[in-house]
N, C-alpha and C positions, 0 to 999 in steps of 0.2 A: 219219902222224905228221910234224909239221913239225920239222925240225932244221937248225941252221946259221945262219950270219950271212952276209948278202949286201949289197953296196953297189950302189945304183942312183941315178938322177937323174930328177927330174920333167921331163917335157917341157913345151913351150910351152902345152899344154892342161891342165896340172896332173895329168898321168897318170904312173903308174909301171908298169913292166913287172914282173910278178910273177916270181919265180925259176922257171925251167922245171921243176925237180923238184916245185914245188908246184902247178903249173897242173892236173894231172888231178883232184886233190882239190877245187880251187877252181872249176873250170869251171862246175858247176851254178848258182854263185852264192855270194856272200859277204855278210857284214854287217860294216860298219865303224863303229866307235863310239870314243868317248873312253876311254882307258885311265886307271887310277888316278893315275898320274903323267903326265908330259908326253910321251905316245906315243898312237898310233893302234892300237887293238885290232882284229884282223881274224879273224873266225870263218867257217868254211864255214857256209853256210846251215843245214844240218841240225844242226850242233853248237850254233849260235847258238839254234836252237829249243829244244834240250834245256836250255841255260842259262836261257832265257827262262821255261820251265816252272818251273824251280827258284826263280827270282827272284819269279815271279808267285805262288808258293805261300807265300812269306814273309808274316807278319801285315801288315795294312794299317797298323797302328799301329806306332810305333817309328821313331825318326829314321834309324837305320842302313839299315833296309829301304828307307825312301823315298829316301834319298840314293842308294843302289845302283840302284834303279828309274830314278830320274831320270838318273843318269850313263849307265846303259846305253842306255835307250830314247829319251830325248830327243835324244841326239847321234847316234843310229844312222841309218844309210842302207844299204839293200840295193842290191846292184850285181851284174851278170853281167859277168865279164871278156870283153873282145872276143877275137877269134881269135888275136891276138898275146899275149894274156895281160895286156893293159892294163887298168888301172882308173883312174878319176878320184878323186883325194883331195879331197873337198869343203873349201872355204874354212875353214868352222868348225873342221874336224878339223885342217887344216894350222896354224891359229892355235893350237889347243890344244896341238899337239906342237911348235911353234916350227920348223916345216918350211919351208925356203925352196926349195932346188933339190935338194940332195943328201940321200938318205935311207939309213938302215940298216934292213934287213928281218931280223928275228930270228925264227927258228923256235923255238917254245916249247911243244912238245908238241901239244896239240889246237888251238892258235891260233898266230897271228902278231902281232908287234909291229912297228910302223913308227916309227922315231925320227929325229929329226935327229942328225947325227953329234955334235954338241956335247952334246946330252942323253944320248945313248947312252954317250959317253965318261964322263960324270958318273955314270951309273947303273952302268956296269961297275966303276968305282972303288968305289962303294958296295957292290956285290955282292961283290967281292974282300975288301973291309975286313970285311963282315959274316961272310963265310965263314971268314975268318982268325980272327975273335973267337970264334965258336961252332962247335961240332961239329954242323952242320945235319943230317947224316946220322943221328946218334944222337938228336938232338932230335926229328926226325920218325919215329924208330923204324925207320930203314932200315939 
């Protein structure tokens, strides 16, 4: 499980170093794709394959399913981290997430999100505001 928040910097080759505690789970390979908001979504290869099966099982008709398929698959790239746990963040995904040099890596359970610090700050404010307005635990039956 991926937990926590980490700050890193892209190197001159557009690589980030994945947090050391995440590397064992990610060493076999990852899939990076565009997130629903302005972030990069990172799944371990095996978890992405499970997600892909669920998405591919959706009906071919319907705008929502088509949008989700395009968002996940068209922007996706599979990568094997190097021995130091580094991965290249492709230009397309960096542009999607407005990433320049600094990044925030957030562990979100089964996957990771990579944000620009500015977008992450905005998202965190929205998260806090949303949580303050509603009892999310009760709403989700937890």
